[in-house]
C-alpha positions as a Markdown table, in Angstrom:
| # | Residue | x | y | z |
|---|---|---|---|---|
| 1 | Met | -16.3 | 3.4 | 16.8 |
| 2 | Ser | -14.5 | 4.6 | 19.8 |
| 3 | Ser | -12.4 | 7.7 | 19.3 |
| 4 | Gly | -9.8 | 6.5 | 21.7 |
| 5 | Val | -6.6 | 5.3 | 20.0 |
| 6 | Ala | -5.2 | 5.9 | 16.5 |
| 7 | Ala | -2.2 | 4.9 | 14.5 |
| 8 | Gly | 0.6 | 7.5 | 14.2 |
| 9 | Pro | 1.1 | 9.5 | 11.0 |
| 10 | Asp | 4.3 | 7.5 | 10.2 |
| 11 | Gln | 2.2 | 4.4 | 9.9 |
| 12 | Val | -0.4 | 5.7 | 7.4 |
| 13 | Ser | -0.1 | 7.2 | 4.0 |
| 14 | Leu | -1.0 | 6.3 | 0.4 |
| 15 | Gly | 1.7 | 3.8 | 1.0 |
| 16 | Val | -0.9 | 1.9 | 3.0 |
| 17 | Leu | -2.4 | 1.0 | -0.4 |
| 18 | Val | 0.9 | 0.0 | -1.8 |
| 19 | Ala | 1.6 | -2.1 | 1.3 |
| 20 | Ala | -1.7 | -3.9 | 1.3 |
| 21 | Val | -2.0 | -4.1 | -2.5 |
| 22 | Asp | 1.3 | -5.4 | -3.9 |
| 23 | Arg | 2.3 | -4.5 | -7.4 |
| 24 | Asp | 2.6 | -8.2 | -8.3 |
| 25 | Val | -1.1 | -8.7 | -7.4 |
| 26 | Ile | -2.1 | -5.9 | -9.8 |
| 27 | Asp | 0.2 | -7.1 | -12.5 |
| 28 | Ala | -1.4 | -10.6 | -12.2 |
| 29 | Ala | -4.9 | -9.1 | -12.4 |
| 30 | Val | -3.9 | -7.0 | -15.4 |
| 31 | Ala | -2.4 | -10.0 | -17.2 |
| 32 | Gly | -5.4 | -12.2 | -16.4 |
| 33 | Cys | -7.8 | -9.7 | -17.7 |
| 34 | Gly | -5.8 | -9.1 | -20.9 |
| 35 | Val | -5.3 | -5.4 | -20.5 |
| 36 | Gly | -1.5 | -5.3 | -20.3 |
| 37 | Ala | 0.6 | -2.1 | -20.6 |
| 38 | Lys | 1.2 | -0.5 | -24.0 |
| 39 | Arg | 3.6 | 2.2 | -24.9 |
| 40 | Ser | 0.7 | 4.3 | -25.9 |
| 41 | Asp | -0.5 | 4.3 | -22.3 |
| 42 | Gly | 2.2 | 6.9 | -21.5 |
| 43 | Lys | 2.0 | 8.0 | -17.9 |
| 44 | Leu | -1.0 | 5.9 | -17.2 |
| 45 | Pro | -0.3 | 2.2 | -17.7 |
| 46 | Pro | -2.7 | -0.2 | -16.0 |
| 47 | His | -1.0 | -0.6 | -12.6 |
| 48 | Val | -0.8 | 3.2 | -12.1 |
| 49 | Val | -4.5 | 3.5 | -13.1 |
| 50 | Ala | -5.3 | 0.8 | -10.5 |
| 51 | Tyr | -3.6 | 2.7 | -7.7 |
| 52 | Leu | -5.1 | 6.0 | -9.0 |
| 53 | Thr | -8.6 | 4.4 | -9.0 |
| 54 | Met | -8.0 | 3.5 | -5.3 |
| 55 | Ala | -6.8 | 7.0 | -4.6 |
| 56 | Leu | -10.0 | 8.3 | -6.1 |
| 57 | Cys | -11.9 | 6.3 | -3.5 |
| 58 | Leu | -9.6 | 7.7 | -0.7 |
| 59 | Phe | -10.4 | 11.3 | -1.7 |
| 60 | Pro | -14.1 | 11.3 | -2.8 |
| 61 | Asp | -14.5 | 15.0 | -2.4 |
| 62 | Asp | -11.7 | 15.9 | -4.9 |
| 63 | Asp | -11.9 | 15.8 | -8.7 |
| 64 | Tyr | -9.7 | 13.6 | -10.8 |
| 65 | Glu | -7.0 | 16.1 | -11.4 |
| 66 | Glu | -6.8 | 17.1 | -7.7 |
| 67 | Val | -6.4 | 13.4 | -6.7 |
| 68 | Ala | -3.8 | 12.9 | -9.4 |
| 69 | Thr | -1.9 | 15.9 | -8.1 |
| 70 | Lys | -1.9 | 14.5 | -4.6 |
| 71 | Val | -0.7 | 11.1 | -5.7 |
| 72 | Thr | 2.0 | 12.3 | -8.1 |
| 73 | Gly | 3.0 | 15.6 | -6.6 |
| 74 | Ser | 6.2 | 14.4 | -4.9 |
| 75 | Leu | 6.9 | 11.2 | -6.8 |
| 76 | Ser | 10.1 | 12.6 | -8.2 |
| 77 | Arg | 11.8 | 12.0 | -4.9 |
| 78 | Trp | 11.1 | 8.3 | -5.4 |
| 79 | Gly | 12.7 | 8.4 | -8.9 |
| 80 | Cys | 9.6 | 7.2 | -10.6 |
| 81 | Trp | 8.0 | 10.4 | -11.8 |
| 82 | Asp | 9.4 | 13.0 | -14.1 |
| 83 | Ala | 8.8 | 16.5 | -12.6 |
| 84 | Ser | 8.4 | 17.9 | -16.1 |
| 85 | Trp | 5.4 | 15.7 | -16.8 |
| 86 | Ala | 2.0 | 17.4 | -16.5 |
| 87 | Val | -0.5 | 15.8 | -14.1 |
| 88 | Pro | -3.0 | 13.7 | -16.2 |
| 89 | Thr | -6.2 | 15.4 | -17.1 |
| 90 | Ala | -9.6 | 14.3 | -16.0 |
| 91 | Ser | -10.4 | 13.0 | -19.5 |
| 92 | Gly | -7.1 | 11.2 | -19.7 |
| 93 | Ile | -7.8 | 9.5 | -16.4 |
| 94 | Thr | -11.3 | 8.5 | -17.6 |
| 95 | Gln | -9.9 | 7.0 | -20.8 |
| 96 | Ala | -7.3 | 5.2 | -18.8 |
| 97 | Arg | -10.0 | 3.8 | -16.5 |
| 98 | Lys | -12.0 | 2.6 | -19.5 |
| 99 | Arg | -8.9 | 0.8 | -20.8 |
| 100 | Leu | -8.4 | -0.9 | -17.4 |
| 101 | Gly | -12.0 | -2.2 | -17.7 |
| 102 | Pro | -14.5 | -3.6 | -15.1 |
| 103 | Lys | -12.7 | -6.7 | -14.0 |
| 104 | Val | -9.2 | -5.8 | -13.0 |
| 105 | Met | -10.1 | -4.3 | -9.6 |
| 106 | Ser | -12.3 | -7.2 | -8.6 |
| 107 | Glu | -9.3 | -9.5 | -9.3 |
| 108 | Val | -7.1 | -7.2 | -7.3 |
| 109 | Phe | -9.5 | -7.4 | -4.4 |
| 110 | Glu | -9.6 | -11.1 | -4.6 |
| 111 | Gly | -5.9 | -11.2 | -4.7 |
| 112 | Val | -5.4 | -9.2 | -1.5 |
| 113 | Ala | -8.5 | -9.9 | 0.7 |
| 114 | Ala | -7.1 | -12.7 | 2.8 |
| 115 | Pro | -8.1 | -13.1 | 6.5 |
| 116 | Val | -6.6 | -10.4 | 8.7 |
| 117 | Ala | -7.2 | -11.5 | 12.3 |
| 118 | Thr | -4.4 | -13.4 | 14.0 |
| 119 | Ser | -4.7 | -15.5 | 17.2 |
| 120 | Asp | -4.0 | -12.2 | 19.1 |
| 121 | Thr | -6.8 | -10.2 | 17.6 |
| 122 | Arg | -9.5 | -9.6 | 20.1 |
| 123 | Gly | -13.1 | -10.3 | 19.3 |
| 124 | Ala | -12.2 | -12.3 | 16.2 |
| 125 | Trp | -12.7 | -15.9 | 17.3 |
| 126 | Leu | -15.1 | -18.4 | 18.9 |
| 127 | Arg | -12.7 | -21.0 | 20.1 |
| 128 | Gly | -11.0 | -22.3 | 16.9 |
| 129 | Trp | -13.5 | -20.6 | 14.5 |
| 130 | Arg | -12.8 | -17.3 | 12.8 |
| 131 | Leu | -16.0 | -15.2 | 13.1 |
| 132 | Leu | -17.5 | -13.9 | 9.9 |
| 133 | Ala | -20.7 | -12.1 | 9.0 |
| 134 | Ile | -22.6 | -11.7 | 5.8 |
| 135 | Asp | -24.7 | -8.7 | 5.0 |
| 136 | Gly | -25.8 | -6.5 | 2.1 |
| 137 | Phe | -26.0 | -2.8 | 1.3 |
| 138 | Glu | -27.0 | -0.5 | -1.6 |
| 139 | Val | -24.8 | 2.0 | -3.4 |
| 140 | Asp | -26.3 | 5.1 | -5.1 |
| 141 | Leu | -24.9 | 5.8 | -8.6 |
| 142 | Pro | -25.0 | 8.8 | -11.0 |
| 143 | Asp | -28.3 | 8.9 | -12.8 |
| 144 | Thr | -27.1 | 8.1 | -16.3 |
| 145 | Pro | -28.8 | 5.9 | -19.0 |
| 146 | Gly | -26.1 | 3.4 | -18.8 |
| 147 | Asn | -26.2 | 3.0 | -15.0 |
| 148 | Ala | -30.0 | 3.0 | -15.0 |
| 149 | Gly | -30.0 | 0.2 | -17.6 |
| 150 | Glu | -27.4 | -1.9 | -15.9 |
| 151 | Phe | -28.4 | -1.5 | -12.2 |
| 152 | Gly | -32.0 | -0.2 | -12.1 |
| 153 | Tyr | -33.8 | 1.8 | -9.4 |
| 154 | Ala | -35.4 | 0.9 | -6.2 |
| 155 | Gly | -39.2 | 1.1 | -6.4 |
| 156 | Ser | -41.2 | 2.3 | -9.4 |
| 157 | Gly | -43.4 | 5.1 | -10.5 |
| 158 | Gly | -43.8 | 7.9 | -7.9 |
| 159 | Asn | -41.9 | 5.8 | -5.4 |
| 160 | Arg | -38.9 | 5.2 | -7.6 |
| 161 | Ser | -35.5 | 6.1 | -6.0 |
| 162 | Ala | -33.8 | 9.3 | -7.2 |
| 163 | Phe | -30.7 | 7.4 | -8.4 |
| 164 | Pro | -29.8 | 4.0 | -9.8 |
| 165 | Lys | -28.6 | 1.6 | -7.2 |
| 166 | Ala | -26.1 | -1.2 | -7.2 |
| 167 | Arg | -26.5 | -4.0 | -4.7 |
| 168 | Val | -23.5 | -5.4 | -2.8 |
| 169 | Val | -23.4 | -8.5 | -0.6 |
| 170 | Ala | -20.2 | -9.1 | 1.3 |
| 171 | Val | -18.6 | -11.4 | 3.9 |
| 172 | Ala | -16.6 | -9.5 | 6.6 |
| 173 | Glu | -14.4 | -10.6 | 9.4 |
| 174 | Cys | -16.1 | -9.6 | 12.6 |
| 175 | Gly | -13.0 | -8.9 | 14.6 |
| 176 | Thr | -11.3 | -6.5 | 12.1 |
| 177 | His | -14.3 | -5.4 | 9.9 |
| 178 | Ala | -12.3 | -6.4 | 6.8 |
| 179 | Phe | -14.3 | -7.5 | 3.8 |
| 180 | Leu | -13.1 | -10.8 | 2.6 |
| 181 | Ala | -15.4 | -11.6 | -0.3 |
| 182 | Gly | -18.3 | -9.9 | -2.1 |
| 183 | Glu | -20.7 | -9.9 | -5.0 |
| 184 | Val | -22.0 | -6.9 | -6.9 |
| 185 | Gly | -25.2 | -6.9 | -8.9 |
| 186 | Ala | -28.2 | -4.9 | -10.1 |
| 187 | Tyr | -30.7 | -3.7 | -7.5 |
| 188 | Ala | -33.2 | -6.2 | -8.8 |
| 189 | Val | -30.9 | -9.1 | -7.9 |
| 190 | Gly | -31.8 | -10.1 | -4.4 |
| 191 | Glu | -29.4 | -10.3 | -1.5 |
| 192 | Asn | -30.0 | -14.1 | -1.2 |
| 193 | Thr | -29.1 | -14.6 | -4.8 |
| 194 | Leu | -25.8 | -12.8 | -4.4 |
| 195 | Ala | -25.1 | -14.5 | -1.1 |
| 196 | Gln | -25.6 | -17.9 | -2.7 |
| 197 | Arg | -22.6 | -17.2 | -4.8 |
| 198 | Leu | -20.5 | -16.5 | -1.7 |
| 199 | Tyr | -21.3 | -19.5 | 0.5 |
| 200 | Pro | -19.1 | -22.0 | -1.5 |
| 201 | Arg | -16.1 | -20.0 | -0.6 |
| 202 | Leu | -16.4 | -20.6 | 3.2 |
| 203 | Arg | -13.7 | -22.7 | 4.9 |
| 204 | Pro | -13.9 | -25.3 | 7.7 |
| 205 | Asp | -12.1 | -23.0 | 10.2 |
| 206 | Glu | -14.7 | -20.2 | 9.8 |
| 207 | Leu | -18.0 | -19.6 | 11.5 |
| 208 | Leu | -20.5 | -17.6 | 9.5 |
| 209 | Thr | -23.2 | -15.5 | 11.2 |
| 210 | Ala | -26.2 | -14.3 | 9.3 |
| 211 | Asp | -29.5 | -12.5 | 10.0 |
| 212 | Arg | -32.8 | -14.3 | 9.5 |
| 213 | Gly | -33.3 | -12.7 | 6.1 |
| 214 | Phe | -30.5 | -14.9 | 4.7 |
| 215 | Tyr | -32.0 | -18.2 | 5.8 |
| 216 | Ser | -33.4 | -20.7 | 3.3 |
| 217 | Trp | -32.9 | -24.5 | 3.0 |
| 218 | Glu | -30.7 | -24.0 | -0.1 |
| 219 | Ala | -28.6 | -21.3 | 1.6 |
| 220 | Trp | -28.0 | -23.4 | 4.7 |
| 221 | Asp | -27.3 | -26.6 | 2.6 |
| 222 | Thr | -24.8 | -24.8 | 0.4 |
| 223 | Ala | -23.0 | -23.2 | 3.3 |
| 224 | Ala | -23.0 | -26.3 | 5.4 |
| 225 | Ala | -21.5 | -28.4 | 2.6 |
| 226 | Thr | -18.2 | -26.4 | 2.9 |
| 227 | Gly | -17.6 | -27.7 | 6.5 |
| 228 | Ala | -17.8 | -24.1 | 7.9 |
| 229 | Ala | -19.7 | -23.7 | 11.2 |
| 230 | Leu | -22.9 | -21.7 | 10.8 |
| 231 | Leu | -24.8 | -19.5 | 13.3 |
| 232 | Trp | -27.9 | -17.9 | 11.7 |
| 233 | Arg | -31.0 | -16.4 | 13.2 |
| 234 | Ala | -34.1 | -18.4 | 12.3 |
| 235 | Pro | -37.0 | -16.7 | 10.5 |
| 236 | Ala | -40.1 | -16.5 | 12.7 |
| 237 | Gln | -42.2 | -18.8 | 10.5 |
| 238 | Leu | -39.7 | -21.7 | 10.5 |
| 239 | Ala | -41.1 | -24.8 | 12.2 |
| 240 | Leu | -38.5 | -26.3 | 14.5 |
| 241 | Pro | -39.6 | -29.6 | 16.0 |
| 242 | Val | -37.7 | -30.6 | 19.2 |
| 243 | Val | -35.6 | -33.7 | 18.6 |
| 244 | Thr | -33.5 | -33.7 | 21.8 |
| 245 | Val | -33.3 | -31.3 | 24.7 |
| 246 | Leu | -29.6 | -30.8 | 25.6 |
| 247 | Pro | -28.3 | -30.3 | 29.1 |
| 248 | Asp | -27.6 | -26.6 | 28.6 |
| 249 | Gly | -31.2 | -25.9 | 27.6 |
| 250 | Thr | -30.6 | -25.7 | 23.9 |
| 251 | Tyr | -32.2 | -28.4 | 21.7 |
| 252 | Leu | -31.6 | -30.3 | 18.5 |
| 253 | Thr | -34.0 | -30.0 | 15.6 |
| 254 | Val | -34.0 | -30.9 | 11.9 |
| 255 | Leu | -34.2 | -28.6 | 8.9 |
| 256 | Ile | -35.9 | -30.6 | 6.2 |
| 257 | Ser | -35.5 | -29.9 | 2.5 |
| 258 | Pro | -38.7 | -28.6 | 0.8 |
| 259 | Lys | -38.0 | -31.2 | -1.9 |
| 260 | Val | -39.1 | -33.9 | 0.7 |
| 261 | Arg | -42.7 | -34.4 | -0.1 |
| 262 | Gly | -45.3 | -36.0 | 2.1 |
| 263 | Ala | -45.9 | -35.9 | 5.8 |
| 264 | Gly | -45.0 | -39.6 | 6.1 |
| 265 | Arg | -41.4 | -39.1 | 4.8 |
| 266 | Arg | -41.0 | -36.1 | 7.1 |
| 267 | Arg | -42.1 | -38.1 | 10.1 |
| 268 | Gln | -39.6 | -40.8 | 9.1 |
| 269 | Ile | -36.7 | -38.2 | 9.0 |
| 270 | Leu | -37.8 | -36.8 | 12.4 |
| 271 | Ala | -38.0 | -40.3 | 13.9 |
| 272 | Ala | -34.6 | -41.2 | 12.6 |
| 273 | Ala | -33.1 | -38.1 | 14.1 |
| 274 | Glu | -34.8 | -38.8 | 17.5 |
| 275 | Ala | -33.3 | -42.3 | 17.4 |
| 276 | Gly | -29.8 | -40.9 | 16.8 |
| 277 | Gln | -29.7 | -42.4 | 13.3 |
| 278 | Asp | -28.0 | -40.7 | 10.4 |
| 279 | Ile | -30.1 | -38.5 | 8.1 |
| 280 | His | -29.2 | -37.9 | 4.5 |
| 281 | Pro | -27.9 | -34.4 | 4.0 |
| 282 | Asp | -29.8 | -34.1 | 0.8 |
| 283 | Glu | -33.0 | -34.4 | 2.8 |
| 284 | Ala | -32.3 | -32.8 | 6.2 |
| 285 | His | -29.7 | -31.2 | 8.5 |
| 286 | Leu | -29.5 | -31.8 | 12.3 |
| 287 | Val | -28.9 | -28.4 | 13.9 |
| 288 | Arg | -28.9 | -26.9 | 17.4 |
| 289 | Val | -31.3 | -24.2 | 18.5 |
| 290 | Val | -30.4 | -21.5 | 21.0 |
| 291 | Glu | -33.2 | -19.3 | 22.3 |
| 292 | Tyr | -32.8 | -16.3 | 24.6 |
| 293 | Asp | -34.6 | -13.0 | 25.3 |
| 294 | Ile | -33.3 | -9.5 | 24.7 |
| 295 | Pro | -35.0 | -7.0 | 27.2 |
| 296 | Asp | -36.7 | -4.0 | 25.6 |
| 297 | Arg | -34.9 | -0.7 | 25.9 |
| 298 | Glu | -37.9 | 1.3 | 27.0 |
| 299 | Gly | -38.8 | -1.1 | 29.9 |
| 300 | Asn | -42.4 | -1.7 | 28.7 |
| 301 | Gly | -42.0 | -5.5 | 28.6 |
| 302 | Thr | -41.8 | -5.9 | 24.9 |
| 303 | Gly | -38.5 | -7.7 | 24.8 |
| 304 | Glu | -37.5 | -9.8 | 21.7 |
| 305 | Leu | -37.0 | -13.6 | 21.5 |
| 306 | Ile | -33.9 | -14.5 | 19.6 |
| 307 | Val | -33.8 | -17.9 | 18.0 |
| 308 | Leu | -30.5 | -19.1 | 16.6 |
| 309 | Leu | -29.7 | -22.1 | 14.4 |
| 310 | Ser | -26.2 | -23.5 | 14.6 |
| 311 | Ser | -24.4 | -26.4 | 13.0 |
| 312 | Ile | -22.4 | -26.7 | 16.2 |
| 313 | Thr | -24.5 | -29.4 | 17.8 |
| 314 | Asp | -22.4 | -30.4 | 20.8 |
| 315 | Pro | -22.5 | -28.0 | 23.8 |
| 316 | Ala | -18.9 | -29.1 | 24.6 |
| 317 | Asp | -17.8 | -27.4 | 21.4 |
| 318 | Ala | -19.5 | -24.1 | 22.1 |
| 319 | Ala | -21.7 | -23.2 | 25.1 |
| 320 | Ala | -25.1 | -21.5 | 24.5 |
| 321 | Asp | -23.8 | -18.2 | 25.9 |
| 322 | Glu | -20.8 | -18.4 | 23.7 |
| 323 | Leu | -23.0 | -18.8 | 20.6 |
| 324 | Ala | -25.2 | -15.9 | 21.7 |
| 325 | Ala | -22.2 | -13.7 | 22.1 |
| 326 | Ala | -20.8 | -14.8 | 18.8 |
| 327 | Tyr | -24.0 | -14.0 | 17.0 |
| 328 | His | -24.0 | -10.5 | 18.3 |
| 329 | Gln | -20.5 | -10.0 | 16.8 |
| 330 | Arg | -22.5 | -10.0 | 13.5 |
| 331 | Trp | -23.2 | -6.4 | 14.2 |
| 332 | Glu | -19.6 | -5.7 | 13.5 |
| 333 | Gln | -20.4 | -5.9 | 9.8 |
| 334 | Glu | -22.8 | -3.0 | 10.3 |
| 335 | Thr | -19.8 | -1.1 | 11.6 |
| 336 | Ala | -17.9 | -2.1 | 8.4 |
| 337 | Asn | -20.7 | -0.9 | 6.2 |
| 338 | Asp | -20.8 | 2.4 | 8.1 |
| 339 | Gln | -17.1 | 2.8 | 7.7 |
| 340 | Leu | -17.4 | 2.2 | 4.0 |
| 341 | Lys | -20.4 | 4.4 | 3.3 |
| 342 | Thr | -20.4 | 7.1 | 5.9 |
| 343 | His | -16.7 | 7.7 | 6.5 |
| 344 | Leu | -14.8 | 6.5 | 3.4 |
| 345 | Arg | -17.4 | 7.6 | 0.9 |
| 346 | Gly | -19.3 | 10.2 | 2.8 |
| 347 | Pro | -23.0 | 10.1 | 3.8 |
| 348 | Gly | -25.4 | 10.4 | 1.0 |
| 349 | Lys | -22.7 | 10.7 | -1.7 |
| 350 | Leu | -22.8 | 9.0 | -5.1 |
| 351 | Leu | -20.0 | 7.1 | -6.7 |
| 352 | Arg | -18.2 | 8.9 | -9.3 |
| 353 | Ser | -18.7 | 6.6 | -12.2 |
| 354 | Arg | -21.2 | 7.4 | -15.0 |
| 355 | Leu | -20.6 | 4.2 | -16.9 |
| 356 | Pro | -21.5 | 0.7 | -15.7 |
| 357 | Asp | -18.1 | -0.8 | -16.3 |
| 358 | Leu | -16.5 | 2.0 | -14.3 |
| 359 | Val | -19.1 | 1.5 | -11.5 |
| 360 | His | -18.0 | -2.1 | -11.1 |
| 361 | Gln | -14.3 | -1.0 | -11.1 |
| 362 | Glu | -15.0 | 1.7 | -8.5 |
| 363 | Ile | -16.9 | -0.5 | -6.1 |
| 364 | Trp | -14.1 | -3.0 | -6.0 |
| 365 | Ala | -11.5 | -0.3 | -5.6 |
| 366 | Trp | -13.6 | 1.1 | -2.8 |
| 367 | Leu | -13.7 | -2.3 | -1.0 |
| 368 | Thr | -9.9 | -2.7 | -1.5 |
| 369 | Val | -9.2 | 0.7 | 0.1 |
| 370 | His | -11.4 | -0.2 | 3.0 |
| 371 | Tyr | -9.5 | -3.5 | 3.3 |
| 372 | Ala | -6.1 | -1.7 | 3.3 |
| 373 | Leu | -7.3 | 0.5 | 6.2 |
| 374 | Ser | -8.7 | -2.4 | 8.1 |
| 375 | Val | -5.3 | -4.2 | 7.9 |
| 376 | Leu | -3.6 | -1.1 | 9.2 |
| 377 | Ile | -6.0 | -0.8 | 12.1 |
| 378 | Ala | -5.8 | -4.5 | 13.0 |
| 379 | Arg | -2.0 | -4.4 | 13.1 |
| 380 | Ala | -2.0 | -1.2 | 15.2 |
| 381 | Ala | -4.5 | -2.7 | 17.6 |
| 382 | Glu | -2.4 | -5.9 | 18.0 |
| 383 | Ala | 0.7 | -3.8 | 18.7 |
| 384 | Ala | -1.1 | -2.0 | 21.4 |
| 385 | Asp | -2.9 | -5.1 | 22.7 |
| 386 | Leu | -6.3 | -3.5 | 22.0 |
| 387 | Asp | -9.5 | -4.6 | 20.4 |
| 388 | Pro | -9.6 | -3.1 | 16.9 |
| 389 | Asp | -12.8 | -1.4 | 17.9 |
| 390 | Arg | -10.8 | 0.8 | 20.1 |
| 391 | Ile | -8.9 | 2.3 | 17.1 |
| 392 | Ser | -10.7 | 5.3 | 15.6 |
| 393 | Tyr | -11.5 | 4.6 | 12.0 |
| 394 | Ser | -12.3 | 8.2 | 11.2 |
| 395 | Arg | -9.1 | 9.4 | 12.7 |
| 396 | Val | -7.0 | 6.9 | 10.9 |
| 397 | Leu | -8.7 | 7.9 | 7.7 |
| 398 | Arg | -8.0 | 11.6 | 8.3 |
| 399 | Ile | -4.4 | 10.9 | 9.0 |
| 400 | Thr | -4.2 | 8.7 | 5.9 |
| 401 | Arg | -5.6 | 11.5 | 3.7 |
| 402 | Arg | -3.4 | 14.2 | 5.3 |
| 403 | Thr | -0.2 | 12.2 | 4.7 |
| 404 | Ala | -1.0 | 10.8 | 1.3 |
| 405 | Thr | 0.6 | 13.5 | -0.9 |
| 406 | Gly | 3.8 | 12.4 | -2.3 |
| 407 | Thr | 4.1 | 9.1 | -0.5 |
| 408 | Ala | 3.0 | 6.6 | -3.1 |
| 409 | Gly | 5.8 | 4.1 | -3.7 |
| 410 | Phe | 4.9 | 2.8 | -7.1 |
| 411 | Ser | 6.5 | 3.4 | -10.5 |
| 412 | Pro | 4.4 | 4.8 | -13.3 |
| 413 | Ser | 6.5 | 2.9 | -15.8 |
| 414 | Gly | 4.5 | -0.1 | -17.0 |
| 415 | Leu | 7.4 | -1.3 | -19.0 |
| 416 | Asp | 10.1 | -1.6 | -16.4 |
């Protein structure tokens, strides 16, 4: 990202997490997962553990006790920490995380991850549609028997990865890089399988962009059924018969379900589409195709043909150049992945968690912290009338870490 503009120190602190992740959301997640506070929890009731787990993601280079010291060091000024209490030990924090379990943080993320972009956010919209992208990434985990059994490795034999890997597929808001939904699975669970669980959550005012690896009839059919607009790159082998050439040079085609057997029935569907007749959505979808060339960077004449499929069939609703520009906003999710893995976590670093349940917990806490920072950046960009891309993520992260000590505004008392 550009290193141009950053939010001021007074805008960022561990309070960013408290502001983005309301205590009520955590309490609801705790209650829903049946892990409510007990007097035996002492200084580490569930809601404190949730914030502490997020703080562990904010400070990946520090051990448990160092992070706990940073979070609790000046809490006495807030009247919510007794200065005579000792900072929790690493083993105490681990036990508290085990009590919190694997599901609370995913519920917390679900509770806070609402769309961030407003009508004033630059790069976030195609006309009335909120631009989203779906993509996947891998997460390296500590090499423990539990993690290996739960998540598995990439490859096998001599080509096996050095560490177990979790797979994450997430939907992000292009304009703000904020992750809005995700699925976590073992490495052997394919991206398309995890993505299929996300499509039903789309809304009619959203436009989902996706690379060609995500296309299948089932995926398109599931996503289209939500009423959301779709803009996906077509795989090279997909047959796209021309139904109607449109005035802007795009054309209409039909995507036919693989369950439709026989060339005769396929010809009937195509003929119906050419005649402007309705086609049954269980059998086929009428879509618009946008084709354009991207010149090669080396100048050797090996440019690339991009073929896009869109459910926006009327050029009056979105021109071809608008769709092409919107598709390339999909790369903003690559930026989000980079922020998450390179800046927030650190390049080549493993997660902390040595137990599968804690891996799930940590991944969702990690996504939640990224969401909180994305909200901060988006609001700062709007206040300065800038594209959020102009706000330096790495600089905001550095300021957040520097100002975090003693600024967490949450009470350790789970019984108040």
